[in-house]
C-alpha positions as CSV (number, residue, x, y, z in Angstrom):
1,M,-28.5,71.3,107.4
2,K,-26.0,74.1,106.7
3,R,-23.2,71.7,107.0
4,F,-24.5,69.7,104.0
5,L,-25.2,72.8,101.8
6,P,-21.7,72.6,100.0
7,L,-22.2,68.9,99.4
8,I,-25.7,69.5,97.9
9,I,-24.4,72.3,95.7
10,F,-21.5,70.1,94.5
11,A,-24.0,67.2,93.7
12,C,-26.2,69.6,91.7
13,L,-23.2,70.8,89.7
14,C,-22.1,67.2,89.0
15,V,-25.6,66.4,87.7
16,F,-25.4,69.4,85.3
17,L,-22.0,68.4,84.2
18,V,-23.1,64.8,83.4
19,I,-26.1,66.2,81.5
20,G,-23.9,68.6,79.6
21,L,-21.4,66.0,78.6
22,Q,-24.1,64.0,76.9
23,L,-25.2,66.8,74.6
24,N,-23.9,67.1,71.1
25,P,-22.0,70.4,70.7
26,K,-22.8,70.5,67.0
27,E,-26.5,70.7,67.9
28,I,-26.5,74.4,68.9
29,P,-30.1,75.5,68.6
30,S,-30.8,78.5,66.4
31,P,-33.6,80.9,67.2
32,L,-33.9,81.6,63.5
33,I,-35.2,78.1,62.5
34,G,-38.7,78.6,61.2
35,K,-38.2,82.4,60.7
36,S,-37.4,84.5,57.7
37,A,-33.7,84.6,56.8
38,P,-32.3,88.0,57.8
39,Q,-32.1,90.3,54.8
40,F,-28.9,92.0,53.7
41,T,-27.4,93.5,50.6
42,Q,-23.7,92.9,50.2
43,P,-21.2,93.0,47.3
44,V,-20.3,89.9,45.5
45,L,-16.7,88.7,46.0
46,D,-15.5,88.5,42.4
47,Q,-17.8,91.3,41.1
48,V,-17.8,94.1,43.8
49,T,-20.0,96.3,41.6
50,Q,-22.7,93.6,41.8
51,E,-24.7,93.1,45.0
52,F,-26.6,90.1,46.4
53,S,-29.7,90.0,48.6
54,P,-31.4,86.8,49.9
55,E,-34.6,88.2,48.3
56,Q,-33.0,87.3,44.9
57,M,-33.4,83.6,45.9
58,R,-37.1,83.9,46.6
59,G,-38.9,80.9,45.0
60,K,-35.8,78.7,45.3
61,V,-34.6,76.3,47.9
62,W,-30.9,77.1,48.6
63,L,-27.9,76.9,50.9
64,L,-26.1,79.8,52.5
65,N,-22.6,78.5,53.4
66,V,-20.5,80.7,55.8
67,W,-16.8,80.2,55.0
68,A,-13.4,81.9,55.1
69,S,-10.0,81.2,53.6
70,W,-8.4,81.2,57.1
71,C,-10.8,78.5,58.3
72,F,-9.2,75.0,58.7
73,S,-12.6,73.2,58.9
74,C,-13.8,74.9,55.7
75,R,-10.9,73.2,53.9
76,A,-12.2,69.8,55.0
77,E,-15.8,70.7,54.0
78,H,-15.0,72.3,50.6
79,P,-14.6,69.1,48.5
80,L,-18.1,68.1,49.5
81,L,-19.5,71.4,48.5
82,N,-17.7,71.2,45.2
83,E,-19.3,67.7,44.6
84,L,-22.7,69.0,45.7
85,A,-22.4,71.9,43.2
86,K,-21.5,69.5,40.4
87,Q,-24.7,67.5,41.1
88,Q,-26.7,70.7,40.7
89,T,-29.1,69.6,43.4
90,I,-29.2,73.0,45.2
91,P,-27.8,76.5,44.6
92,I,-25.1,77.3,47.1
93,I,-24.4,80.9,48.0
94,G,-21.2,81.6,50.0
95,L,-20.9,84.1,52.7
96,N,-17.2,85.0,53.0
97,Y,-16.9,85.8,56.7
98,K,-14.3,88.3,58.1
99,D,-11.9,87.5,55.3
100,Q,-9.6,89.4,53.0
101,D,-11.0,89.6,49.4
102,D,-7.7,88.6,47.7
103,A,-7.1,85.6,50.1
104,A,-10.7,84.4,49.5
105,K,-10.4,84.7,45.7
106,E,-7.1,82.9,45.7
107,W,-8.5,80.1,48.0
108,L,-11.5,79.6,45.6
109,A,-9.2,79.5,42.6
110,K,-7.0,76.9,44.2
111,M,-9.8,74.8,45.9
112,G,-12.6,75.1,43.4
113,N,-15.6,77.3,43.5
114,P,-18.9,75.6,44.4
115,Y,-20.7,78.8,44.9
116,Q,-23.2,80.4,42.5
117,L,-21.8,83.5,44.0
118,S,-20.0,84.4,47.3
119,V,-21.0,87.5,49.3
120,I,-18.4,89.6,51.1
121,D,-19.0,90.0,54.9
122,R,-15.8,91.8,56.0
123,S,-17.2,93.2,59.2
124,G,-19.1,90.0,60.2
125,N,-22.4,91.9,60.6
126,V,-24.3,89.6,58.3
127,G,-22.9,86.6,60.2
128,I,-24.0,88.1,63.5
129,N,-27.5,88.6,62.1
130,Y,-27.6,84.9,61.2
131,G,-26.3,83.9,64.7
132,V,-23.0,82.5,63.3
133,Y,-20.9,81.1,66.1
134,G,-18.0,80.3,63.9
135,V,-17.2,79.0,60.4
136,P,-18.2,76.9,58.7
137,E,-21.9,77.0,59.2
138,T,-24.6,76.2,56.6
139,F,-28.2,77.3,56.4
140,L,-30.9,75.5,54.5
141,I,-33.4,78.1,53.3
142,N,-36.7,77.2,51.7
143,S,-38.5,78.9,48.7
144,Q,-40.3,81.3,51.0
145,G,-37.0,82.5,52.5
146,I,-37.5,80.7,55.8
147,I,-34.5,79.1,57.5
148,V,-35.3,75.4,57.7
149,H,-32.1,74.0,59.3
150,K,-28.7,75.2,60.4
151,F,-25.6,72.9,60.2
152,T,-23.0,74.0,62.7
153,G,-19.5,73.0,61.7
154,P,-18.3,71.3,58.5
155,L,-20.7,69.3,56.5
156,T,-19.8,65.6,56.3
157,P,-20.8,62.9,53.8
158,A,-23.1,61.4,56.5
159,L,-24.8,64.8,57.2
160,I,-25.4,65.3,53.5
161,Q,-26.8,61.9,52.9
162,K,-28.8,61.4,56.1
163,E,-30.0,65.0,56.8
164,L,-29.5,67.5,54.0
165,L,-30.6,65.5,51.0
166,P,-33.8,64.1,52.6
167,M,-34.7,67.6,53.8
168,L,-34.0,69.0,50.4
169,A,-36.3,66.3,48.8
170,K,-39.2,67.3,51.1
171,L,-38.7,71.0,50.4
172,K,-38.6,70.5,46.6
173,Q,-41.9,68.4,46.8
174,S,-43.6,71.4,48.5
175,I,-42.7,73.9,45.8
């Protein structure tokens, strides 16, 4: 029996590998789904004397979009956020993650600014509290301040149409 132990271990590892390869890496579970959005108070990017806290959005369904000027995937997602902002379907708050203020302001000036406001998170502590793995990530938060869904990676037209907008319609009906 001891002779076959390495073969058994190898077979088990192969089974785990096959299972892992069938998983979608964008479906990273978040322990925050169904829980209150972590509270913070941070300065606003273009008005550092003004501060923002998620409590200010109480009573509204909104998106928290984690982004950075150095993020390549954020560049691909950004036109979709601009379009979503034009439609005025949902307020979008930006969380500028581990970025330089001047670079972030320049990036928004060049790419367009879909955010109602963008909060500065230079240290990344707010992102850590939200369980951010990397940018971009987007959190759908309901009117009671509960995180309903987390989109890992850039939003796509398909994600917006098939997931975000239907969830948004349900949430707005419950207000």
